N, C-alpha and C positions, 0 to 999 in steps of 0.2 A: 504494500500500500504506500509506496514511496513516490517521489517526484519522477515523472516519466517524460516530461516535455517542457520546453520553454520557448516562448515566442517573444521577440524583443519588444515590439510596440504594437499597440492597437488604439484606435480612437473610437471604436464602436462598442466595446464591451464594458466600459465603466463610464456612466453618464457624467459629462463635464470634465473628464480627465484623459490624459494620455497615459496608457498603462502597459506594463508587460504582462504576459499571460503565463501562468504556471499550471501544468496539468498533472494530476495525480492518477495513478492506476487503481483499478478495482472499484466495484460498485455493489450495493446491496439491492439493486434492481437489475433486470436484464431485459429492458424494453426493446422489442423487436425493431422499433423505429429509431433507436439510438444512432446519432451521427458520429460518435467516436467509438466504434465497436472494438477496435484493437485495444482500447484502454479498459474494456470491460471483460472480454472473454479470452484475451491473449496478452495481457499486459506484461507478463514475465519475459516476453521477447525483447522488451526494452530494459536496458540497465538503469538502475536508480541513479539519479543525478544527485551527487552529494550536496547537502545544504550549503556547505562552504562555497561550492562552485556557483550555486544560485545566487548567494549573497554577493559574490564577486561580480557576477554578470549584472546584477542590479546596481552595484556601486558604480560600475562603468557607465551606467545610463542616468545617474543622478544629474539633475539639471535639464534633462530632456523629458523623462517620465516623471509623473507625480503620483502614480498609483500602481498597484499590482492586483490582477484578477486571479483568484485561486479557484481552479475548476477541475474537471475530471472527465470520466470517472466520478467518484464521490469522495471529495477531500476530507470529509468529517470522519472517515474510517481510519485516517492516518494517525497513529499514536503520537507522532511528534509535531502535529499541526500547530498546537498552541505555542510551542517554543519557537518554531519557525516564524510564525506570524509576529511574535514578540520581537524577534530580531529585525524583521522587515519594518515594523513600526518604529523601531529605534533609529532607522535610517531616515525617518521623516516622510515615509511613503504611506499613502492611504491604501486600505485593503478592501477589496470586494470579494465576497464569498458566493460562489455558485453552489447550490445544494438542492437535493431532493427532499430535504426536511425530515428524513426518517431517523435522524440522530439529534433530537431536541436538547438532550443533555449537553452535547458538545456545543451546539449553537448558543445555548444559555451561558455556558462557561466562557466562551469567547466574547460574548456581549458583556458579561460581568467584568472581564479583564480589559475591556475597552480596546479590543484588538480588531474590531470590525467597524468599517465606515459605511458599508453598503452590503446588502444581502439580496441576491436574486434567487427566489424560491421557485423551483419548477413544480408546477401542479399539473399532473399528467392527464387525469381524467376524473370522473366521479370517484369519490373516496371508496365506494363499495365495489368498484371495478379494479382496484389496485392489485387484486389477486391475479389478474390477467397479465401483469407486468413482470412476474417473477416465477421461478420454478420452486420457490419456497414460500411459506406464508409471510404476509406483510402485516406488520403491526400498525393498523390504520390510525390508532389513537396518537401515535407519534407525530404524524403529519399535522394533526390539529394542534398539538402542543406547540409545534414550531410556528404555525400560523398565528396562534395566540401570542407567542413571544414577540413576533414582529408587530402585531396590531397594538400591543400594549407598551412596546419599548420605544426608545428614542433613536434607534439606528435607522437610517434611510433604507428603503427596500423596494423591491418590485416583485409581484407575482408574475409568472411566465408560463404560458401554455402553448405547446406546439399542437396545432389543430390537425390531428391525424384522422382522416375519414374512417368511420367505423369505431373509433375509440373516443372521439370528441364530437358527438352529435349534439343537437340543441338541448336535449334532455340532460346530457352530461354538463353542458355549459351552465344550465340553470342550477344543477346540484352543486357545482363548484362555486357558483356565485353566492350560494347560501353560506358555504364554508368561509369565503373570503369577504363577506359583507363588512363594509366599513373600511376596507383597505384603501391605500393611497394610489397605487398604480398597478395596472394589470396589462401585461403585454400578450396579445394574441398573435402568434406568428405562423406564417404559412409553412406547411410541411415540405421538406425537400427529401425526396425518396432516394436519390442517387447513392448515398453513402450509408443507407440503413443496415443495421446488423443482420436482420432477417431477410433472406433473399426474396421471400414473398412480399415483404414490405417495400422492396425496391421497385416492385411493379404496381404499387398502390398509386391511385390517382390523387389529385389534390382538390380542395374546395375552390369554388369560384370566388372571386373578390366579393360578389354580392352576398354569398353565404357568410363570409367572414365579417362583412359590414353588418349583417343582421345579428351575428353573435355579439358584436360590439354594442349594438343597440340594446340587447338583452341585459348586458352587465353594467351599463352606464348608471343604472339606478342603485347599484351595489358598491361601486368604488368611485373614488374621486377622479381618476384619470384612466382612460383606456387608450391604448396605442396598438395599431395594426402594423405588423412588421413583415417584410418579405413579399409584399404585393407588387 
């Protein structure tokens, strides 16, 4: 569950900042539509990047970047995540965490330690359908705990849903909206089938822009801001 990849700069993944991207291997879901499949089912093919090498790479970019995005895979599975983020914060860099929300204890601890400046929580489908996303049982109560942490906390955040046909239908959007009610920002993004982990999902079609706009209309009464991405 170590650091498996590093990308020097991005202006898209951390709102308002220029950031480097850090990718962790391993996940506690196995979504067929995942766009980083080699970080899920074959991450051991990549050697771990030593934390010292990561910090050195970030040091070389100080003055150009002002943030770091921690993604995966699922980074909250990494036992050394807290200490790594602490060292990144000591460099004066802001931290954004991408997570599926199934490790609320980790998210809570990072928030308490003031190691997070922004959280992007991926909400995949209706909570009752999460069993379709993994080959082992999923503790659904954990997702709600993370949602509640963000709703009641003072860390900036966004909810994010990839609109996969068959998995994110209008009924699912309405159920997710109940879970996320009162939230600040919800991103609905178009599905890109090309790099999906499941070969069958690579053949899946996509929703029309009209459908995604109708989804946005459904959730506007539940969250403060809705954004459509990838149209």
